[in-house]
VEXTIPA-72702 format. One line per field, with one value per atom (N, C-alpha, C): residue number from 0; residue in one letter; atom name; x, y, z. Coordinates in nm, 4 decimals, m for minus. Layout:
VEXTIPA-72702
seq	c(NUM, ...)
type	c(A, ...)
atom	c(CA, ...)
c1	c(X, ...)
c2	c(Y, ...)
c3	c(Z, ...)
***
This chain:
VEXTIPA-72702
seq	c(0, 0, 0, 1, 1, 1, 2, 2, 2, 3, 3, 3, 4, 4, 4, 5, 5, 5, 6, 6, 6, 7, 7, 7, 8, 8, 8, 9, 9, 9, 10, 10, 10, 11, 11, 11, 12, 12, 12, 13, 13, 13, 14, 14, 14, 15, 15, 15, 16, 16, 16, 17, 17, 17, 18, 18, 18, 19, 19, 19, 20, 20, 20, 21, 21, 21, 22, 22, 22, 23, 23, 23, 24, 24, 24, 25, 25, 25, 26, 26, 26, 27, 27, 27, 28, 28, 28, 29, 29, 29, 30, 30, 30, 31, 31, 31, 32, 32, 32, 33, 33, 33, 34, 34, 34, 35, 35, 35, 36, 36, 36, 37, 37, 37, 38, 38, 38, 39, 39, 39, 40, 40, 40, 41, 41, 41, 42, 42, 42, 43, 43, 43, 44, 44, 44, 45, 45, 45, 46, 46, 46, 47, 47, 47, 48, 48, 48, 49, 49, 49, 50, 50, 50, 51, 51, 51, 52, 52, 52, 53, 53, 53, 54, 54, 54, 55, 55, 55, 56, 56, 56, 57, 57, 57, 58, 58, 58, 59, 59, 59, 60, 60, 60, 61, 61, 61, 62, 62, 62, 63, 63, 63, 64, 64, 64, 65, 65, 65, 66, 66, 66, 67, 67, 67, 68, 68, 68, 69, 69, 69, 70, 70, 70, 71, 71, 71, 72, 72, 72, 73, 73, 73, 74, 74, 74, 75, 75, 75, 76, 76, 76, 77, 77, 77, 78, 78, 78, 79, 79, 79, 80, 80, 80, 81, 81, 81, 82, 82, 82, 83, 83, 83, 84, 84, 84, 85, 85, 85, 86, 86, 86, 87, 87, 87, 88, 88, 88, 89, 89, 89, 90, 90, 90, 91, 91, 91, 92, 92, 92)
type	c(M, M, M, K, K, K, H, H, H, T, T, T, S, S, S, C, C, C, K, K, K, I, I, I, P, P, P, E, E, E, W, W, W, Q, Q, Q, E, E, E, A, A, A, G, G, G, G, G, G, A, A, A, I, I, I, E, E, E, I, I, I, P, P, P, V, V, V, G, G, G, W, W, W, F, F, F, V, V, V, C, C, C, G, G, G, A, A, A, Y, Y, Y, F, F, F, D, D, D, V, V, V, A, A, A, E, E, E, P, P, P, Y, Y, Y, I, I, I, E, E, E, I, I, I, S, S, S, D, D, D, P, P, P, D, D, D, C, C, C, L, L, L, D, D, D, R, R, R, V, V, V, K, K, K, L, L, L, P, P, P, F, F, F, P, P, P, K, K, K, P, P, P, L, L, L, A, A, A, Y, Y, Y, Y, Y, Y, L, L, L, S, S, S, T, T, T, H, H, H, W, W, W, C, C, C, G, G, G, S, S, S, A, A, A, C, C, C, M, M, M, H, H, H, E, E, E, S, S, S, I, I, I, E, E, E, D, D, D, G, G, G, A, A, A, K, K, K, R, R, R, E, E, E, V, V, V, Q, Q, Q, N, N, N, T, T, T, I, I, I, K, K, K, Q, Q, Q, A, A, A, L, L, L, G, G, G, L, L, L)
atom	c(N, CA, C, N, CA, C, N, CA, C, N, CA, C, N, CA, C, N, CA, C, N, CA, C, N, CA, C, N, CA, C, N, CA, C, N, CA, C, N, CA, C, N, CA, C, N, CA, C, N, CA, C, N, CA, C, N, CA, C, N, CA, C, N, CA, C, N, CA, C, N, CA, C, N, CA, C, N, CA, C, N, CA, C, N, CA, C, N, CA, C, N, CA, C, N, CA, C, N, CA, C, N, CA, C, N, CA, C, N, CA, C, N, CA, C, N, CA, C, N, CA, C, N, CA, C, N, CA, C, N, CA, C, N, CA, C, N, CA, C, N, CA, C, N, CA, C, N, CA, C, N, CA, C, N, CA, C, N, CA, C, N, CA, C, N, CA, C, N, CA, C, N, CA, C, N, CA, C, N, CA, C, N, CA, C, N, CA, C, N, CA, C, N, CA, C, N, CA, C, N, CA, C, N, CA, C, N, CA, C, N, CA, C, N, CA, C, N, CA, C, N, CA, C, N, CA, C, N, CA, C, N, CA, C, N, CA, C, N, CA, C, N, CA, C, N, CA, C, N, CA, C, N, CA, C, N, CA, C, N, CA, C, N, CA, C, N, CA, C, N, CA, C, N, CA, C, N, CA, C, N, CA, C, N, CA, C, N, CA, C, N, CA, C, N, CA, C, N, CA, C, N, CA, C, N, CA, C, N, CA, C, N, CA, C, N, CA, C, N, CA, C, N, CA, C)
c1	c(9.0015, 8.9812, 9.1111, 9.1571, 9.2795, 9.2434, 9.3182, 9.2950, 9.3540, 9.2902, 9.3402, 9.3660, 9.4444, 9.4786, 9.4656, 9.4291, 9.4203, 9.5503, 9.6506, 9.7739, 9.8453, 9.9137, 9.9928, 10.1283, 10.2325, 10.3661, 10.3717, 10.2884, 10.2894, 10.2571, 10.1940, 10.1643, 10.2917, 10.4034, 10.5286, 10.5757, 10.5245, 10.5663, 10.4561, 10.3478, 10.2299, 10.2445, 10.3223, 10.3328, 10.2116, 10.2042, 10.0909, 10.1355, 10.0411, 10.0683, 9.9454, 9.9675, 9.8560, 9.8853, 9.7813, 9.7962, 9.6820, 9.7180, 9.6194, 9.6180, 9.5020, 9.4956, 9.5417, 9.6020, 9.6469, 9.5271, 9.5459, 9.4403, 9.3540, 9.3531, 9.2757, 9.3597, 9.2954, 9.3686, 9.3174, 9.4034, 9.3673, 9.2853, 9.1693, 9.0839, 9.0583, 9.1175, 9.1045, 9.2008, 9.2553, 9.3466, 9.3093, 9.2932, 9.2475, 9.3410, 9.4432, 9.5480, 9.5351, 9.4459, 9.4346, 9.3226, 9.2660, 9.1576, 9.2157, 9.1391, 9.1874, 9.2296, 9.1601, 9.1952, 9.2182, 9.3425, 9.3708, 9.3319, 9.2891, 9.2490, 9.2626, 9.2598, 9.2514, 9.1276, 9.0804, 8.9723, 9.0307, 8.9977, 9.0444, 8.9236, 8.9443, 8.8360, 8.8856, 8.7933, 8.8268, 8.8428, 8.9005, 8.9263, 8.8016, 8.6838, 8.5608, 8.4861, 8.5436, 8.4821, 8.3438, 8.3238, 8.1954, 8.1967, 8.3153, 8.3273, 8.4290, 8.3972, 8.4869, 8.5041, 8.6295, 8.6593, 8.7453, 8.7146, 8.7901, 8.8900, 9.0204, 9.1248, 9.1950, 9.2144, 9.2951, 9.4356, 9.4930, 9.6255, 9.7238, 9.8461, 9.9441, 9.9695, 9.9539, 9.9677, 10.1062, 10.2162, 10.3471, 10.3597, 10.3091, 10.3153, 10.2180, 10.1001, 10.0041, 10.0628, 10.1323, 10.1964, 10.2974, 10.3828, 10.4847, 10.4218, 10.3263, 10.2669, 10.1881, 10.1285, 10.0521, 10.1404, 10.2675, 10.3596, 10.4534, 10.4863, 10.5835, 10.5144, 10.5862, 10.5377, 10.5484, 10.4355, 10.4424, 10.4464, 10.4784, 10.4916, 10.6352, 10.6559, 10.7909, 10.8334, 10.9615, 11.0130, 10.9443, 10.9115, 10.8412, 10.7027, 10.6320, 10.5002, 10.5115, 10.6097, 10.6319, 10.6532, 10.7384, 10.7664, 10.6418, 10.5645, 10.4423, 10.3419, 10.3289, 10.2370, 10.2829, 10.4121, 10.4654, 10.4443, 10.4707, 10.4515, 10.3054, 10.2149, 10.0726, 10.0326, 10.0875, 10.0574, 10.1118, 10.2321, 10.2903, 10.2042, 10.1596, 10.0756, 9.9444, 9.8891, 9.7630, 9.7810, 9.8905, 9.9175, 9.9404, 10.0166, 10.0415, 9.9110, 9.8244, 9.6965, 9.6079, 9.6085, 9.5290, 9.5771, 9.7097, 9.7662, 9.7295, 9.7415, 9.7073, 9.5601, 9.4716, 9.3292, 9.3036, 9.3718, 9.3535, 9.3994, 9.5045, 9.5566, 9.4867, 9.3992, 9.3257, 9.4116, 9.5110, 9.6011, 9.5532)
c2	c(14.9952, 14.9424, 14.8776, 14.9185, 14.8607, 14.7367, 14.6303, 14.5059, 14.5169, 14.4551, 14.4543, 14.3111, 14.2977, 14.1656, 14.1623, 14.0473, 14.0262, 13.9709, 13.9503, 13.8880, 13.9773, 13.9137, 13.9842, 13.9157, 13.9877, 13.9273, 13.7998, 13.7879, 13.6693, 13.5409, 13.5540, 13.4356, 13.3603, 13.4333, 13.3702, 13.2634, 13.2686, 13.1750, 13.0762, 13.0718, 12.9927, 12.8429, 12.8041, 12.6623, 12.6148, 12.4851, 12.4284, 12.3332, 12.2586, 12.1616, 12.1506, 12.1021, 12.0821, 11.9573, 11.8833, 11.7639, 11.7626, 11.7498, 11.7437, 11.6004, 11.5368, 11.3979, 11.3834, 11.2712, 11.2414, 11.2490, 11.3158, 11.3268, 11.4510, 11.5120, 11.6343, 11.7528, 11.8688, 11.9870, 12.1106, 12.2102, 12.3370, 12.4182, 12.4641, 12.5445, 12.6838, 12.7158, 12.8492, 12.8640, 12.9841, 13.0115, 13.1467, 13.1503, 13.2703, 13.2956, 13.3787, 13.4002, 13.5324, 13.6206, 13.7518, 13.7585, 13.6442, 13.6405, 13.6009, 13.6201, 13.5928, 13.4474, 13.3555, 13.2131, 13.1662, 13.1763, 13.1418, 12.9974, 12.9776, 12.8440, 12.8298, 12.7042, 12.6755, 12.5907, 12.5910, 12.5009, 12.4002, 12.2733, 12.1683, 12.0963, 12.0328, 11.9610, 11.8237, 11.7305, 11.5960, 11.5986, 11.4954, 11.4938, 11.5154, 11.4748, 11.4899, 11.6194, 11.7028, 11.8299, 11.8098, 11.6978, 11.6705, 11.7135, 11.7214, 11.7556, 11.8674, 11.9653, 12.0771, 12.0875, 12.0926, 12.0920, 12.2136, 12.2750, 12.3895, 12.3374, 12.3635, 12.3185, 12.4373, 12.4353, 12.5407, 12.5399, 12.6571, 12.6703, 12.7210, 12.6696, 12.7141, 12.8650, 12.9316, 13.0776, 13.1274, 13.0592, 13.1102, 13.1134, 13.0114, 13.0069, 13.1080, 13.1224, 13.2220, 13.3622, 13.3879, 13.5188, 13.5451, 13.4471, 13.4625, 13.4857, 13.4011, 13.4096, 13.5386, 13.5917, 13.7155, 13.8390, 13.8203, 13.9327, 13.9463, 13.8360, 13.8343, 13.7966, 13.8170, 13.7673, 13.6162, 13.5498, 13.4037, 13.3492, 13.2251, 13.1636, 13.1687, 13.1288, 13.1212, 13.2545, 13.2633, 13.3829, 13.3997, 13.2881, 13.2950, 13.3585, 13.3204, 13.3782, 13.5274, 13.5644, 13.7054, 13.7862, 13.7361, 13.8035, 13.8092, 13.7036, 13.6996, 13.8043, 13.8187, 13.9185, 14.0589, 14.0845, 14.2164, 14.2470, 14.1497, 14.1698, 14.2003, 14.1299, 14.1544, 14.2948, 14.3415, 14.4766, 14.5814, 14.5579, 14.6509, 14.6588, 14.5433, 14.5417, 14.6159, 14.5984, 14.6658, 14.8175, 14.8654, 15.0092, 15.0597, 14.9857, 15.0263, 15.0362, 14.9372, 14.9385, 15.0529, 15.0839, 15.1951, 15.3267, 15.3456, 15.4678, 15.4782, 15.3664, 15.3669, 15.4050, 15.3494, 15.3800, 15.5270, 15.5788, 15.7194, 15.8132, 15.7738, 15.8548, 15.8278, 15.7299, 15.6961, 15.6273, 15.5557, 15.4872, 15.3484)
c3	c(15.3601, 15.4926, 15.5398, 15.6565, 15.7120, 15.7931, 15.7684, 15.8418, 15.9817, 16.0780, 16.2148, 16.2592, 16.3632, 16.4134, 16.5642, 16.6156, 16.7604, 16.8161, 16.7324, 16.7798, 16.8809, 16.9753, 17.0757, 17.0861, 17.1291, 17.1365, 17.2208, 17.3211, 17.4070, 17.3295, 17.2136, 17.1318, 17.0964, 17.0863, 17.0448, 17.1444, 17.2671, 17.3710, 17.4074, 17.3309, 17.3683, 17.3419, 17.2438, 17.2095, 17.1314, 17.1097, 17.0375, 16.9291, 16.8798, 16.7734, 16.6851, 16.5647, 16.4715, 16.3894, 16.3607, 16.2773, 16.1770, 16.0505, 15.9430, 15.8909, 15.8892, 15.8421, 15.6971, 15.6672, 15.5310, 15.4363, 15.3243, 15.2241, 15.2403, 15.3575, 15.3795, 15.3344, 15.3096, 15.2667, 15.3382, 15.3470, 15.4107, 15.3118, 15.3562, 15.2677, 15.3248, 15.4391, 15.4967, 15.6128, 15.6301, 15.7401, 15.7998, 15.9313, 16.0008, 16.1181, 16.0950, 16.1929, 16.2682, 16.2287, 16.2919, 16.3950, 16.4312, 16.5305, 16.6664, 16.7734, 16.9090, 16.9275, 16.8648, 16.8690, 16.7257, 16.6757, 16.5359, 16.5032, 16.3785, 16.3361, 16.1853, 16.1413, 15.9991, 15.9772, 15.8554, 15.8161, 15.7193, 15.7426, 15.6532, 15.5953, 15.4819, 15.4151, 15.3719, 15.3681, 15.3216, 15.1694, 15.1118, 14.9670, 14.8807, 14.9287, 14.8498, 14.8798, 14.9670, 15.0070, 15.0689, 15.1348, 15.1995, 15.3452, 15.4033, 15.5444, 15.5598, 15.6420, 15.6688, 15.8196, 15.8654, 16.0075, 16.0425, 16.1557, 16.2066, 16.3109, 16.2901, 16.3818, 16.4455, 16.5774, 16.6404, 16.5811, 16.5649, 16.5040, 16.6091, 16.6132, 16.7125, 16.7040, 16.8176, 16.8198, 16.7792, 16.8168, 16.7726, 16.6197, 16.5533, 16.4071, 16.3467, 16.4055, 16.3577, 16.3703, 16.4803, 16.4999, 16.3888, 16.3637, 16.2601, 16.1230, 16.0870, 15.9534, 15.9331, 16.0406, 16.0246, 16.0379, 16.0753, 16.0917, 15.9727, 15.9080, 15.7981, 15.6674, 15.5584, 15.4296, 15.4371, 15.4438, 15.4482, 15.3054, 15.2932, 15.1618, 15.1149, 14.9949, 14.9402, 14.8806, 14.8503, 14.7826, 14.6470, 14.5819, 14.4536, 14.4708, 14.5774, 14.6016, 14.6326, 14.7118, 14.7445, 14.6161, 14.5294, 14.4027, 14.3148, 14.3125, 14.2323, 14.2805, 14.4106, 14.4662, 14.4301, 14.4439, 14.4086, 14.2612, 14.1737, 14.0297, 13.9976, 14.0629, 14.0416, 14.0838, 14.1950, 14.2427, 14.1457, 14.0944, 13.9971, 13.8710, 13.8211, 13.7005, 13.7251, 13.8430, 13.8745, 13.8755, 13.9335, 13.9351, 13.7932, 13.7139, 13.5752, 13.4963, 13.5110, 13.4391, 13.4845, 13.6140, 13.6656, 13.6070, 13.5985, 13.5409, 13.3924, 13.3197, 13.1770, 13.1565, 13.2388, 13.2273, 13.2595, 13.3613, 13.3993, 13.2873, 13.2152, 13.1063, 12.9739, 12.9726, 12.8503, 12.7473, 12.7896, 12.6956, 12.6651)
***
């Protein structure tokens, strides 16, 4: 299944801001929808809040490899291992 996105180039000029309260953490990010948002949770996971996310940043993150170079490399290594294991299983090794 190919993933689709609602992002459009005009998002790059939309502006916006986001503020996450101290002690809360991001537990979900949804950047490919018409109105991008993140979900945050309090430290005890008792409350979950949906926050609008700035469209220019959502555009960037959904267009590029987001995260650090270390994360990019980790994802690539994982994909390589998965392909290697699939080939080994197919060959009965």
